[in-house]
C-alpha positions, 0 to 999 in steps of 0.5 A: 539501466534504471531512471533517476526517481524524481521528487514528487509532490509530497501527500498532505494529511489532515486528521481530524479531532476533538477538542476536549468539550467535544467540538470537531476540530482539525488536529493535525494537518500537514505533508505525511510524516512517514516516506520511504523510498526504495531505489533498486527497486524504483519504488517510493510509498507514503504511508497516510495512516493505519488502524489496528482491531475492529471497530477501530478505536476512535479516542478525541485525540491520537495518542501515537502517530499511528504510521510509526508503527510498523511498515509491514504490507499488510494490515495488522489482525483486523485493521487497516493500512491506507497508503501511497506508492509511487512506482518510477519509469526504468525498473522493469525487471527480467520478468517484465515487472517492477515489484516481486510477485507476492501475494496478502492475506487481505483486501486491499483496493489501489485507486491509481490517482496518475499514471499508468501500472500493469498488474500483472496475474498468474495469466492475464494483466490489467493496464490501469490508469488514472480514476481506474480503480483494483480490489487485489483479493489475496491473488498472488500478482507483481507491479510493473511500470512501463510508462516514462512517467511516474506512478501514483496509486494509494491503497487501502488495505483490509486485514482479510482470511482466505474462506476454506473453499478457496485455501481447497484449491490454493497450493497446501504451503499457500499460508508460508509463502505469503508476504508477512513483513516484507520489503517495507518493513525497516527502519524509515525515512 
């Protein structure tokens, strides 16, 4: 039986910009506007920010809330995505994982903020604790919180592209099996 999901502290997001005279100002300061929990998987996430394209456009004010664009897992083409995931204890499947094994064509920086999480790869597992950083480079992987406490990980995802030499050694159908939408698409809270 899965453990009950505790309520975490909602992250605070401070967004800066410029006033009509070009003076640096705080545009918003408050809780993250998009939070979603997937109770069946014991995972919650907070969408912090995302950009579309590179270089990212920096305007005086943000015309629209960027986290309401899309909830898909990989960032937009040439874009970025910042989110904080919460992995709740007690949601391990028969394979010993909490998330499904998946791959995205992106570079993902994962910074463990609190707790403990296991990164599951094809041939090994690595236990990460608060302060550890993982650089996830387009590999098949899964996550597992096998502890009895919530684990929070900040993820910064950057759109990527597999190099030709890597594509030669990956399965021929790797492109068709990439996570393009994933479990995070759909309406948000």
